[in-house]
N, C-alpha and C positions, 0 to 999 in steps of 0.2 A: 233688565237685569243682570247688571256686570256682581260674576261669583267673585265673594272675597278670597283673596289670595292666602293660603294657609302655609306660612312660611315653616312652619313646623314641621307638615306633613310633606313638605317639599325635601326638607333638611333630611330627615327619616330617607326618604326614599334615595336623594344623593350617596348618604351613607353605604345604603343597600348597593349602589352601584360603584361607588368607590371600593367598599369589600369585596367582592367581585373581581375585579381588575386588580386588585392589590392579589389573591387567590390565585390568580392567573399566574400571575408576576413573580408571587414568590415560590410558587413550583420550579418556573425555570429557572430562579437564583440560586435554589436549594441543588437544584443539577449542577448548575453551573460551576458552585464551589469547591465541588464535590473533589479529592487532591487529584484524582484520575485523569479530570476534565481540566482542571485551569491550572493556568500558567502562571509562574509568579511574575512575569512580567507584566500581566494585567491585573491590577487593584482588584478583587473582589465588589470594592463599592465603588469602580469606575461607573461617570454616570451615563455612560453611552448603551452599552450594555441593559441598564436599568431603565434609562429613557425608551430604547425600541420595547422591551416587554410590558411598560406602562401604555405606548401608543396600540401595540398589537392587543392588550388587553382591552384597552377601550374600545378599538374596531366589534372586536368579538362581542363585548354586552353593548355595543351601540345595536349589534343586530339582535341581540335577544330580546332588546326591551320594545324593539317591533311588532314583536309576539303577541298578540293579545293573549292566543287561547293557554292555559297554564301547562297544560299536559305536551303539548306541543313546545313549547318552550322549553319547560325540563329536559326532555329527550333531545333537543336538539343541541343543549349545555351539554348531556350525557355523553352524546356520541363526539362532539368536539374536542370534550376534557380527556374523554377514555384517546382518541387519535392523539393527544397531545402528550400524553406521561406513558400511551404505548412507544411514540417515536422517542421521549428522555430518559427513560426507562431501557429500552435496544441499543441507546445511542452509550449510556454509560456500562452497558455489558459488554459493548462491543470496543471501546474503549477502551475496559479492565482487560479485553485479548488480544487487542491488536496494538493498544497505544495508539491510535488515532480515531478519527469520527467519522463515520460514513456519509457518503452524498446519496442524493438519489439515482445517481450515475450505480453505484456501486448495485443498486436494486435487482440491477438485472446479472447479479451473482447469485439471487435468490434461491436458484436450483440446485446452487451444491453447498447452500447452508445446512441440507440433512447431515452434511458430511462431518458439520460440528458441533449436532444437536447434542451429543453424548456428554459434552463435555461443559457446556452452559450451565447445566444445574449445580458444578463445582464452586461455580460463581456466585451462587442465593447464597450468601455468607449474614453475617448480621448487619455490616454495612449497606447490603442491597437490599436487605427485608425492612431497614429501617429506613433508606430512602422512599422503598414503598408504600410505606406505614403515612410516612408524609404525604405523599401525593395521592392518598386517601383521604388523609383528614383535609387538606386543603380543599379537594374534591367535593368532597358533604359540605364542608362551611361555605363555597361554592354555589352549590345545590341550592344547600339551605335560603341564601340571599335569593337567588336569582326566580325560586318559587314563589318568593314573596313579591317581586317586581309590584305595583301597581300600574298596569295595562289595562285601562279599562276600554273594552272592545268603540265605545264611542270618541276616544282619545286618537284613534288608529293615527288618522291624515297628521296630528300635531306630533303622533309621535315617530311618525317615518321621517317627518322634515327636521325633529329635533336630531333621529337617530343617521338620517341622511348625510348634515349638517356634519355632526361629531366623525364620521366615517371619514367623509372629505379633509377636514381639517388635521384629523392622525395621518390620513395616507400624503398628506400634500407634510408634513414633518417628517415621517417615516423616508421620502424623498428627498426631502432637503438638507437630512442630517448628515449623507457622504458629501454633501458641497462643502460644510463648513471642514474638513477632515483636513490637516496639514501635515505636510511632512515633519512631523516634529518625533521625537524617537521619546520612547517611557523612560531608557536609560542612558547617562551619561558614562556607562562603562564599558564599552564596547559597541560592536560593531550595530546599524542603526535599522539596515535594509529593510530587513524584515519585522522591525518593531513598527512601523508605520502603518497605521489602521487605512490609510488608503492605496497603499498596495495592497495589503489583504485584501483590502472592498474590490479595488480592482482587478486585480489579476486572480483571486480566488482559487490560490494553490495549497493554502494549509487550510485546512476544514477546521482542525482541533482550534489552530488562534482565532481563526474565523468565529469559531464561537464563543469564545471568551472576550472578544472585542468587542461583538455586535449583539449576543442572547442567542439563543438556540432558536426563539420563534424568527428572529430577521435572519437566521441561517437558513433555516427551512425555507423561509419565502424566497428567498434571494437564490438557493442552490433550484428549486423549484423555475423561476425563472429562468436562469442559465442555462438548463436543463432543456425546458420546451423552447424557450425561443433563441437562446444562442445569445453569445456576444458576438457585436462585431469585428471583424478581423478589417484594419484600416490599410491604406498604402504604405503608411509608415509602420505599421507592422510586419509587412512583407518587406521591406528596405531593411528593417532591423536582422530578417534574417540573412539577406546577400551580404549585408556589411560583416554580419558576424564571420560568414564562410568564406570572406575575400581573404580574411590573414589564412594560409594555406596550414594547419597544424600538422602535416603528415613529417615524420621525422625520421630520418636515416642516419642507421647506427650499427654497432656489428651483429645486430642480429638480424636486418633486413633481409630477407629470402634464404634467411637459415635454414626453413624447412620446405622450401619450395619444390614441388613435385610429389611428395609425401601422402599417402591418405590422413584422413584427419577424423578421429573421432571426438566428437565435442560432448560431453556428459553434465547436462545439470541434475545432478545429485539432491533429491526432495530431502528435505531437514534433515540433512547430515551436516551436522554442528562440530568445530570444531575441537570441541574435549572427547569426539568417540573417536579420534583419530589417533589411536596408539596402537602396540603389538598385539593387546590380548582382543580388542574388539575389532578392528579393523585393520589386519597384519599385512594383505598383499596392498591396499590403498597405501598405508605406512611407509613400503619400502619404495615405493612409487615415487613417493614425497618427497623420500633421503635421496632415490637415483636422478630423480629430475630437478625443475627448478621451482623451487615452492615459493610460494609469498605466504608467509605466514600472515602478514597484517593483511588480509582481503577482506574488505566491508560488503554486503550484500543490502544496501538501502530497501524498507520497502516504499514503492510508487504506485500511486493507483489502488485499485481494490484486491487484488488477487497477487498476490507477492509472487506464486511459482510463476506464473504467465508474465509477470514483469520481469523477472530475472532470465527466463526465457528469451523473451523478445528481446530484450535490451543486447543479448549477446550473440543475436545474429544481425541484428539491425543497426543496434549503436545506437539506439532511442531509449528512453524510458518510456514507461506506461505514465500517462496523464496524470500528473499529481494531485489535480483536482478531483479524481476517483473515476473517471468516466473511463470504461471499458477497452480494453484495447479490441476488443471484436467489435468496437464499433469503427474503428478505422481497419478494417480486412478489406475494403475495396481501394484502399489507398496504393499509390503508387511506392514498392521498395528496390528500387533499381541497385541500389548499394547493399544491398543485405547479402551474407556471405555465400547463399546459397546460389543465388545470380552470379555472382562476383568468382565461385569455384567453377560455376558451368563453364563461362566464358573463357576456363582455362583447363576445357576438359574435361572436370570431373562429374560424376553422379552425386546427385545430392539429394539424400531420404532422411526421414526421421523416425524412431523407432518410441514407443511407449505403450504402455499395459492399456491404458483408455481409448473408448471408443471416438474415432474421429470428430464426432455431436461437441463431446465434453471439450467444453472454453472455445468450441467453436473451430476448433486447433487445425481441421483439415481444411479451411479456409485460410485460414492465417497464415498455416505454411504453404497453401498453395501461393498465397499472394507475394510471400516474402522468398517464392522460387524453391520450393521443396517439389522431387517432382513425385515422391511420393510418400505416405503416411501410412505406417504400420503399424497395428494393434495387436498384440499380444492376445486380446479376447479374439481376435478371427483366427486363433490357432489353438488356444487351450482354453481350458476350463477357468472360471473365475479363479480360485483358491491357486490355482499352480501359476495364472499369469500374472499373480501378481507378485511373484517372486521373480529379481530383477534379471537373476540367472537363467531365467527363460531364453533370453535373447541369445546365449549360448548354446541352451539344451535342445530347442526346438528345430529341427535340423530344417526346416523352412523358412522361419526367420532368418534362420543365421546364413542360409544360402542368399537370402535376399541382401543381408549385410555387406557381404562380402561380393557378390557380380558388380560385374563392369567398374574395375580399377582405372584411374587412382577413384576414391570416392570421399563424401564429407558426409559421414553421417552424424545426425544428431543424437541422442541417447537421451532420454526423459525418463531417471528412475523412478519406481513407487513404492519398493519395499518397505523406503522411512517416512510414509506419509504418515501423516497426523491421525490422531482419536486413537487412545489404546483402550477403550472401552469394548471390549470381545472381538469377535470377528466382524463385524460389524462394517470395520473398513478396516483395509490393510492388515488383516489377519494379523494381528499383535498377537494373539495367546498361540496362535500357530509357531511363531519365530521362537516363543520360549521355548516349546517342546522340540522345536529342530536344535535348538541351542539351552540346554537347561542349565548346562555350568553358567551364564549369565545371572541365574535367579540368586540372588544376595550379593551379587557384584557391589550394589550401591545400597544406601539406606534409602532405598526408595523403590518399590516394585515397579513403579513408572519408570524411573532410569536405566532398571532391567531390560524392562519390554523395549526400553528404547533403544538400548545395545545390542539385545539380538534381531530385532530390525534391518541396524544398520549394519551387521554381520551378512544379512542378504544381502547388502549392496555391495559388501566386498566381495561377496561369493560370483557377483557378476564380472570383477576386475578380473578374480582368479582365474574363471573357467575362459571368458573374454582371450586373456593374454595365452592361456593354453593352447585354442585351437589358432589363435592366428598365427602362433610360431609353427604348428603343426602344418598349418598351408602354407609356411612360407611370407607370410605378410606382415609379421610383426617388425623385420628390420627396415620397410618401408611404410611406419606406421607412425601415428602422434595421438597421445592420449592429453587432452585437455580438457579437467575436470572440475567444476565449480559447484559451492552450494546454491542452493537456490535463494535461501534464507533462515535464521535459527528459527529453532521449534519453540515460537511463541505460543503454542498450543498445550505446552508443559504447566500444569497447575503452579505448583511449586518452583515459582519464579526468584524466589532466597536461592534453591538449594543448584539449581541452574547458575546463577551469576559467580556462585561459590564455584563449579565444577569450571566453569568457563571464566573463573578469575575476571568479571566484569563487576563494573562498579553502578551500571545505568544499563538502559535499554539500546543507548547506542553502541555501547562497547559490546553489549553480545548481539551485535549483529554482523560479528566477525568470525566468517567463514571457512571453510579450506579452498583453497584455489594453487591446482598444479600443474607444468607441462611437462608430459616427459614423453622422450624419444630413447633406443637404444642409442642412438649416437649422441648424446647431448649431454655436455658436462653437468653435473652434479651443482647445484648454487644453491642459496638462500640469499633470497631479494626481499629486506625489510622495509623497504619502502609502504606507507601506506596507499592501497589502491582499491577501487571500486569496480564495480558491476558494469560501468559504462567502457571502462577502461578495456574489457577484453575484448570488445569490435575491432579496435583500432590498432593492437599489438597483433591477434591474428593475423589480420591484413599484414601488416609489416612482416612478419614472419614467413607467411608465405607470400610474399610480393606482391600482393594484389592491390589492383587499382581503384580504390573507393573515393577518388575526385577530392578527398579532404571533407568529406562530407558526415562529419559525427561531432560527438559534443564530448566526446571523452580523452582519455589522454594515453598515447603507447608506454607501455609499463617501463619497457626498457631508454626510452628517450632519458636522455642523462640531465635534460635540461626540466623534466619534471620531478618535481619535491616529493609526489605523492598527495592524496588528501580523499577522503571519502565523505558525501555530504548528505543530509538527508531535507524533507520538501520542507519543513520548517524553519530553513537554515542555519540549522545547526550544522557542524562537521569537525571532522577529526585530520588531522595532519601528523607528518612523522615528528613535529615537534611540540606539541598541544590541543585543546580540542576547545573548541567553543557550542555551548548549551544554549540554544535559544531560549528555552523555556526560563531558564534562573538568568541567564545575561553571564552564565562563570564560564572564564576563561582558565584554561590549565597548560602547565608545562612551560613555554617560553613564549608561548604567544600573547603579542601586546594588541593593543587597541586598533591601532594603524593597519596592522599586518593583518586581524580578522576581519576588520572593518570591509578591506581591498578585498578579499578572498570571498565575503559573503556578499557582496557585487557582481561578483562573476560569478557563483552561483547563481544567484537569482538570474542573471542571462542566460544561463545555463537552460533555466527551468523554464524560463518563457520561449525561447529559440525551441525547444522541446515543444513546448505545447502548440505555437504555432506551426511546427511542421507538420503536426499532425492534422489538426484542426484547418489548413488550407491546401491538404493533400497536395504539398511544396513541392513533391519531386516527380507528380504528374505533370505527360508531356501534353 
């Protein structure tokens, strides 16, 4: 007997499936249209991310409808939905703090996340709780519908067949959508390189843009695929790197070899922002900037998942951390024959690095060894934690200082710590102790947060004061060069509006302007106003000390008269000496015209691609 088809029942069942799919898609859409996530160059109603959301939702619902046991089905739904919402909400909070989206690679830094745990709670405001509430409502609605799927055990084979067919069709759709991407721009008002969906999907170097273009579910799936299966590097890719370096970008100018033979102290200044450099907060550093060569328009864009490690790595290798978020520690075993420590050692120098933290933190010992440093000196091996966190320990602790000056000429990398993020008590970087040492900073600003940061910056300034005094006492100062740069602006400050006011910045890109100076007793004071960036530090040092790097770098010598100067970010935005382009909005400022902007963005895209390929292929390995 043929059972009569009950179309009303089937229609109701279809509506349940459709509703469950829409709940999953709606959760992602609500996340993606948040102001902190969305880029205006991608419409909130763009069909591609919506289609991806629906396809992934259909796959999940197809899996659920194949489970006949109601309790198991609801449990599976609960686990999947909770995972997705935790992912979406953590991305939302992360983007509010850091201005970017994290990838699977970034989770390798999860061990350091405790350092920022104290500040996360400040972002649980009305907007965040509202988003969380929407997730809960959609989750309950989806769970209600899932629990009422009419999945009879006797229909298991049929459900398995239909569910499997739906999964295959949806998977084919997910696979096929990128094949339809064309190199067409979302805007006719400026550069187009980074508005190509095909470019973003293929190169996968801008996570935030990828989320906006394809949706968070497809981003997660694609990122997992590239993380665990990797992206194939072709012969054409390697040829592109060779072609890039076939043009010798080295310059010969009036500063070539100017500091040859002198000792070099390269200082990465943790969280030292431009607004902190004044006679009240950092008097010694202010003097050094006035007496030396000051670059007031230095920008330190954040690449990868760890801002400090990126700037540090970039300064001595000339390469940035991967823009796709892969930690630098993944490339520890790569060959870096042109890193500064190796080049200085070839010229008879001793190369060492100095920092507060243990060698295992960020895997620094192994990274520094790969780059050619002969010794990593941790202050914690010589002092108690509270004392070790003060940067002046470098000059105060006799054992550390003697290591610092032995075997001249020397190249010493100093990574400061006193200004490190997190102001929630003594849990990290002893913010309270800094204010106790310098109570005069209390009330300096209309924010206890800024007062504390200023006191911590003074601890970094103390290091310069005491190190200069000891080097002069030992007769080494006249033969020593100090080059210092900030690693990033203090993105952990909660009151970003006040920070923008203090930094005279209009947006997050302008906030990335940090101090950079070169000082030696016999250098003529200069102020060079061209825009420069972190990748320019390496070739500039090579030029000043006449080190032969073979032309293998992606930045520019700051003293090259043909280099007009610019800073760029992984999303394709950039600032030049005569204007800026912001890829999120397509806005151009200053005298920047569309042709100039398009040409520069193409150049930036090439730099990012070549940088990634150098790391992925271990290009310099013999």
